[in-house]
N, C-alpha and C positions, 0 to 999 in steps of 0.2 A: 625919117624913112628908116626902114629896117629890112633885112633879108631873112626870110624863113626858108630853111633847108629841110627837106623831107628825105629820109634815107634809112638805112639800117647798117649796123656794124659789119655784117658779112658781105656787103656790097662794095667791091673795090671802086666802082665808079662813084658811088655815094661818098666814100671817104676822100677820094681825089677832089671832088667838087667842094666838099667841106673845107679841105685844106686850101684849095685855090681861093675860096671866098675869104678865109681867114687871112691869107697872104694879102689879098686886095685891101682888106680893112686895116691891116697893120702897115703896109708899105705904100699904099696909094691914097686911100681916102677912108677915114674912119666911118664905119657904119655898124650899128648894132646887128648882131647875127643871132638868130634862134635856131637851134638844131632840134628836129623832132625825129626820134627813132620810132619808125612805124611798127616795131615789134613790141612796143610798150603800150599800155592802155592810153596814156596821155598822147603819145604820138599818133596812134591810130584814130583817136577821137579828133584830134586837130586836123589830121589829113582828111577825114570824112567831112568835117565841117567846112574845110577849104576846097572840097571836091578835087583832091589830088588823085589823078588816075593811075599814076605810075611813079616809080622812083628811079633815079634821083629827080627831084623837082625843086627848083629854086623859085621863090615868089618874092617880088619886091613890093613892100607894103608902105602905104602912107596913111597915117591916121585910120587904121583898120580897113582901108580900101586897097584892093589890089591894083597895082600900077602895071606890072608886067609879070609874066610867068615863063619859065624855061623848063620844059619837060625832057628828061633824059639828056640834058646838056646844061652847061654853065653859061652865064652871061659872059660876053667878051668884055674885057676891062674897059675898052674905049666906049662901048655902048652903055655900060653901067655908069661910067663917068658922065656921059651926056645926060642920062636920065636924072642923075643926082644934081648936076649943074642946072638943069631946067627947073628942078624943084626949088632951088635957091632963088631963082629969078621970078618966081610966082608971088 
């Protein structure tokens, strides 16, 4: 599984969520994180492909399939832990 974060550098909420998810990955449970700056060609392309309507958006992916999405908010650590634990039991 991995987290995809869509945002832009001038968005304080985007930067806060990015930092929160990095903290989660470092202190709670390792998970790869990909950050997409929607002000770049690559970022806007990926956000269009993933149908990201607004920023910040966090998408939990498993094998290129979306598991869950949070728009304008970040996952709560306990919820994210449950989703990751459920994946280990499959």
